[in-house]
N, C-alpha and C positions, 0 to 999 in steps of 0.2 A: 241891434244888439239882442233885444227880446225876441226877435225871429229866431235867431240862433239858439237862444236858451230853449225856446219852445221845441224847436226841431230836435235838438239834443235830448230833451225830456222825452219826446216821442220815440226817438230812436232807442233810448235806454229801455222804455216800456216794451217795444217790439222785440228787443233782445232778451229781456227777461221772459216774456211770454214764449218765445221760441225755445228758450232753455228748458222750460216746463214741459213744452211738447215733446222735446227730445228725451227727456229723463224717464217719463212715465209711460205705462202701456196705453194702448188706444182708449180703453174704457175709462180709465182713472184720468187720462190726459185732459178730457173735456172738463171734469169737475175741477181739476187743478187750474186749467185755463180760466174758469169762471171766477174761482177764488182769487186768482192773481190779478184778475182785472178789478175786482172789488177792493183790493189793497189801496189802489190809488185813488185819492180824493177827487182827482180829475174825472174818474168815471163813476163816482159813487151815487151820482144822480141817475145812472142808467138802471133801468128795472130788468133784473135778470130773472125771468121766468121762463115757463114752458113755450110761451108764444114766440119769443125771440131766440129760443135755444137753437133753432135751425140757422140763424144767422150767425151765431157764435161758432156753430160747427163749420159753416162755410169759411169764416175767417180763420179758424184753426187749421183747416186743410190747407189754405193758402200759406199760412206761416210754415207749416210743417214742410211743405214742398219747397219753399225757398230757404229752408234752414241752412242747407250747405253753402249757399252763396253768402249768407249773412255771416256765417262763422268762419269762412275761409279768409282769415286775417292775413296781413302780409307775412308774419312770421310763419304761419301754417303753410302758405304758399311756398314759402323758401324750403321748408322741410320736405314737402311733397316734390318739389323741383329737384332737390338732391336725390331723393328717392328714385325719380324717373331716370336720373343719370346712373345710378347704381344698376338699374335694369339694362341700360344700354352699354355699360362700361365694358363687359366682358367681350362681347362681339366686336365693339369698336377697337379695342386694343389687340384682339386676336388676329384680325385680318392683316395689319401691318407686321406682325411677328411672323405670320406664315409666308409672306411675300418678300421679307427682308427690308421692310420700311421702319422708321421710328414710331413707337406708340404714342409718344408725347406729341408728335406731329399730327398723328391721326386724331387725337383729342382736340388739338388746336383746330384743324380743318373742319372737324364735326361742329365745334362751337361757332367758328365763322360762318360755316354753310348754313347752319340752322338760323343764324341771325339774318343772313342774306335772304333766306327762304321767306321769312316772317315780314321782312321788309317788302318783298316783291308781292306777297299775298295780303298786304295791308294789315298784318298782324292778327289775322282771323283764323287761321287754320293751325290747330294744335299738334303739329307734326314735328318730330325730332329726326334729324339727318345724322346718319353714322356711316362707318365704313361698310362697303357693300360686299358681301360674299360672293356675289355673281362675277367678280372680277379676279378672283385669286388665281384660278388656272390661267386665264389669258394674260395676266401681269407676269406670272412666273414664266410662261412660254415666251412672251415678247421681250422679256428682259434678257433672255438667253440670246436672242437674235439682235436686239438693238441696244441693249444695256438699259439700266434704270432711268437715266435722264431722258432718253428718247422715248421709253415706255410711258413715262408719267406725261410727257408732251402729247402722246397719243390719246390720253384721257380727254383732250380737247375734242376728239371725234365723238366721244360719249355726250358731251355738251352740246355739239352740233344736232345730235339726233333728237335730243330734248327741245332745242330751239325750233327744229323743223315741225316737230309734233305739236308744239305750242302754237305755231303759226297756222298749221293745218286746223286745229281746233277753234282757234280764233276765227278763222275764215268761214268754216263751215257751221260753227255753232253747236248748240245742244242737239240739233237734229242728227248730226253725224254720230255723236255719242249714243244716242238712243237707238240708232240703226246697228252700230257696231257692238255696243255693250248693253243690251237690254238685261233686265233682272235674271233671266235664265242663263246668261253667260256670266255676269257678275257674281251672282250667288255661288256657284261652284268654284269661281276663282278665289273669292274670299275664304272659303272653306280650305281650299288648297294652301292659301298663305298660312293658315294656322297649321294644317297637318303636315306640310312640308317642312316646317320648322320643328316639328315634334321628334323627328329622329335625332336631331342635334341635342334637344333637351334630354332624351334618354341616354345618348352617348355621354353627356357630361355627367348625368345622375349616376350611371352605373360604375363611375370611378370609385364611389363610396356610397352605396345605397343607404347606410345609416345617417350620414350627413345630409344626403338629399332629403330623406324622410323627416329628420328633424326640422330642417328649413322649411319644407312644405306644410307640415303640421302646425308649425309656429304661425306661419302666414295666414293659414286657414282659420286658426283659433282666434288670432287678433282680428281677422276681417269679420268673423261671425259674432264674436263677443265683445270686441272693443268699444269704446265710447269716445266721442270728441275727437281730439288729435290722433289719438291712438289708432282709430278706425281708419284714418287716412294713410297710415304708414305701415300696412301689414307686410309689405315687401322689405322695407329697411328692418323691421323687426325679425323676420325670417333669416335675413342675411346675417344680422348681428349674432343672434342665438346660434346659428349654424357655424359661424366663424368662432365663437367662443368655445363650442364643443369641439370643433376641429382643432383649435389651439391646445385644448386639454388633452386630446388624443395624440398631440404631436404631429398632426397633419398640415401644419402651417410652417412655410419656410420664411423666416424673418431676415434672411441674409441680404436680400435685395433691398429691404427697407433700411438696414444699418448702413449699407454702402452707398445709398442714393444721397444726392445733394438736397439741401433744403430748398434752394432755389436754382433753376436752371432753364434757360430758354430751350424750346424743342430744338432738336438737332438741325432740321432744315432751316430754322431761322438763324440760329448761331453760326452755320456754315451755309448761307444762302448762295444758291446758283440759279442762274436763269435756266428755265426748261429748253432742251435742244430739239427744236421742232424738226419732224421729219415726216414724210408723206406716208411711208410704209406703216409705221405704228399707228398713225392717225386713222388710216383706212382700215387697218386690222381691227381696231377697237369698234368701229361703227356697227357692225352686225351684232356684237356682243352686248350692245346697249339696248337691243329690242326687248329682252326679257325684263331688265329693270324698269323700262318705260311702261310696260304692261302691267307689272307689279305695282308701280307707282299709281296707275289709275285705280287699281283694286284697293290699294291703301287709302286713297282719298275717299273712296266710297265707304270704306270700313270706319275711318275716322268720323265721317259724316253721320253714319248710323249711331256710332257711340255717342257723339255730341248732340244727336237730334237736329242737325242742321244739314242744309244742301249746299255743300263747298263746291260742288260741280258747277252750281249756278252762280254763287256768290262767295268768294271773289272770282270763281271760274277756274276751270282745269287749265286753261291756257296759262294763267298765272302761276299755278302750283308747278307746272312742267317747266316754265320759264325760270322759276326760283331753284328748282332742282338742278337745272342746266348750269345756272350761274354758280350755284354752290360747287358742282363738279369741276367747273372751270378754275374757281378758287383753289380747290384741292389740287389741282394740276400745277397751279402757279406756286404754292407753297410746299410742294413735294409731299403730299399725303395721297392716300388711296381714294378712288371716287366714293362719293357718298350716296346714300338712298334713303328713302323713308323707312322708319324703324317700326316694324309691327310689334316688337317687344313692348315698346312704350304705349302703343295703342292698347294692347292688352292690360297694361298697367292702369290706364285710364279707365278701362271698362270695369275693372275691380274696384278701384277707389271711387269712381264716379266724378272724378275731377278733370274737367276738360277745358279748363281755362288756358288760352294761348300764353298768358303771361307766365304760367308755371313752366311751360315748356322753355320759354326764353330764360327762365332762372336756370333750368338744366343746362342750357347752352353755355351760360355765363360761368356755371360751376365746372363745366368742361374746360373752359379757357383758363380758369384759375388752376385746375388740377395739372393743366398741361405744363405750367411753370413751377409748381410745387413738387419737386421730386419725391419727397417722403410720403405725401399723400398718394401720389400716383402709384408708387411702389407698394404701398400698403393695400390699395384697391386690387392691384395685380396679384397680391399674394392670397386672395380669397380663393379657397378650393373651388375647382370647377363643379364638384359635385354639390356644393352649396348653392351655387347658381343655377345648376341643372334642376335641382328641387324646386326652385321659385319658377323656372321656365315651364315645368310641367303644368303649373297652374295658369300661367299666362297664355301659352299658345292654344290651349282648349278653348278659352274664351273667344279668341279671334274666330276659330272655326264655327263657334255658336252663333256669331253675328252673321256668317254666311247663311246659316240656316234660317235665322230670323229674317234675312233679306228675301229669301225665297217665299217665305210665309207672309210676310207683310205686303209683298207685291202680287200675292195670290197666283203664284206660278202653278198652274194646273198640272200635276204630275200624273194625271190619267191620260193625258194628251201624249201620244207616241213621240212626237216631235221634241217636246221638252224632255222627255226621258232619255231620248238618244243623246241630246246635247249634254245634259248634266252627267249622265253615266259615262260617256267617252271621255269628257273633260276630266272627271275625277279619277277615272282608271289610268289615263295616260299620266296625270300628275303623281298620283300615289305610287304607280308601278315603276316610276323612274325611266320612262321613255326617253330616248336620246336621238337626236336628228343630227348628222354630219353633213356639212356642205362646204363647198369652197367659198372663199371670200369673193372671187371673180364671179362666181355664179349667183351668189346672192344679190350682188350689186346689179347684175344685169336684169335679175328677176324684179328687183325693187323699181328700177328705172322703167321697165316695161309695164308694170302694174300701175305705176303712177301715171304714166303716159296714157294708158288705156282708160283708167278712171276719168282723166281729164277730158280725153276725147269723147267719152260716153256722155259727159256733161254738156257737150257742144252738138247735141242732135240737130239743132236748127241751122247748123253751119257746117256742111260736110267738108268744105275745103279746109277749115280750120281744124276739124278733127283729123283729115288726112295729113296735114302738116305736123300735127302733134304726134301721130304714129310714126311718121318718117323720121322726126327729130328723135324719138325714143330709139328707133332702130340704130341711127347714126351714133348716139350717145352710148349705146350698149356695145357697138363695135370699137369705140374708143376705149370703153372699159376693158373689153376683151384683149385688145392688142397692146395697150400701153400701161395698164395699171397692174400692180403686183397681186398676188393671192391665187395663183393658179395651181401649178403641180404641187401636189402633196400638202399644200397648206390648208388643213382642215379646220373649220370652226364648228363648235358643237352648240346645239340648243336643246335644252331639257327643262324639266320642272314646270313652273308657273307659266313662263313665257311660251314654251311649246303647246301646253294645254290651252292657254287662252287663246292663242292663234287658231288651234284647231276649233275650239268653241266659237270663235267668231266666224270662221269659214262654215261650219255646220249651220249656224244661224242665218248666214246669207244664202246658202244653197238650198236648205230644206225648205219646202213650201210652207208659207203661212196661211192662216185663215184670215178673213177680212178684219176681224177685231184687232188682231195682232199688228197688222199693217197700219191701221189707222193709228194705233197707240205709239208706233215707232215714227209716225209722220211721213 
């Protein structure tokens, strides 16, 4: 009992000292820190003079750096978690609206998918999964050919790509990642993740620049001048003020809120049907998943940089990919769009400096709650796009800045021609909107042959095994060519981050390296 009282007493003192460190400026904080210490009889025997002032300063710095963790109470975690959902809400419900799916179902699958991801990654990676924009065009085209039930079953093909990549990373380990994705490749990919989203932010904001400006200025003001809890929720403040101004100007449509039911199950759950599995949509979706998989790798690096942790090492990229794949499989089962890592939430974490995975799980729980409370979901959908666009202008730029920091921290020498070529070509293709068209049959043949040749190359000591591997690849390619769909006229497109990252990886493998770079990549 006495031990608990003593620990509670010490905890109260630490909290009080931390509050003093937070309120006053740096010069006055040290003086206030000392006077606060002397208030407690427990410390009155301590001689506070110039000789031990350095010790006090060291303790002050420690408490100041730990301030955010001490003050992030369960209530504040809940508020920040809801804020992060606000950031992801617009894109999460927009994708199903564009492809003809139920927005409430998308919220439900985003929440379920995020929980699955955190379960697989041991609850260590602060990532939120939401509806993927990469699948809008493929879902629309596939639904015309095979209907929505068959198309949703095809999402299982996306999960298969994640599973295969997870197994490959687990098999080859960190050495493969260092070889394919060194800082000179990851840096520009992270920059592209931020800049590629900037176009959608501007398109949303230009619907009403006044509302976008109000939301943006409010968020920046709260971020720069807010204290305590207020400083943790600049995004919510920006959205609320922007929404109020929009309502006063008559820019908010409340008709959907009035007509929405208070409680209702998502459409796919109230009218559940088993997915109708078919090979054609399954195979059609496989190459489309390449870009989201590469973006997933970039997002994991971004989140690691923001949180100051190496999530590629622990819990491991194989776990994050497996979690994303299982989340896509769950989305397929429940009738929602494929999910992917959300860079918007990462940008919000960079601004608020809150990177606790528990906060993201609160966001996922909030998504599940909103999916069954019709009034709340409809109210969030009534937020003008311009208000959300103003907030996104702030968030997406912070992601690009993380990419620049990545290049600087890893000391990528931009005086080296090789590095300049990789970075410049990767950025130019991504920002310029390059698009590559290919047939499904052709990409499958190429993937099979590349895998077989890579494996054959790893069997240099056994020529017969290597020869058998190449022959097997040729036979498999012939089977693909003659028996699988995806030939005449069925084109698949690759663009944006996926295409740019692949080009960056190829350039990094092809262009000659100096000895120091080869040793660093293993």
